[in-house]
Residue, then its C-alpha position, 0 to 999 in steps of 0.5 A: m479505525i478503517l481507512n479506505i484509499f482509492g486511486n488510479q495510478n502507481k503513486i497515490n498522493q491524494m489521501p483522505y483527511h485523517e489525523f493519527n494519534w502519536h502512538e497509533e499503528i497502521a496495517v494493510k487489511t485488503i488490497l484490490i488492484e485492477w491492472i492495465s497489463s496481464k504480465a506477472m509481477i511481485g510488488i511492494l506497497q510502500s509509504d512515507l506514512v510509516d517509520q523508516n528504520p533498520l527493520n523497515p528500510h523501504q517503508q514497506l506496508c506489504t508485498f503481493t504477487k500479480v500472477e501472469g494472465s490476470n488483470v486483478t490482484e486481490v489480497y486479504f491479510s488475515d493477520p496484518v503486520f502493524y507499523g508505527i506512524q511517521k506522519h500523523s496526517l494521512h493527507d500529507a502521506t503518499i503510497s506507492i506501488k513498486s516492483l520488489f525485484n526491479d522488474e517492469i512496473q505494471q500500470i494500474k487502472h484502479i486501486h483500493i487499499q484498506l488500512i486499519s489502525k490501532 
């Protein structure tokens, strides 16, 4: 299944309605972000949707790089990493953009995240 999530801030908590199966896994297929600033940043996409465990203590879905001078980040994962579901209702979950190295978090103008499940 493909799930498209849209937002306009660093924390998305208004998700579409979807109920996952008990053994379903998700991965990020595509990220498209339009930023307000053009400063560089290395970011992490994390969510309470996936299991927090010793192998994934930050509930990370993926990382990305925002290059200096650009207001757009576009990442397509040709071989995405799948994670086990912790919350079975997508609409109860949140997704956040954070700085990987505690740099200044850049503000988002628009974001589109495409998740895939198996």
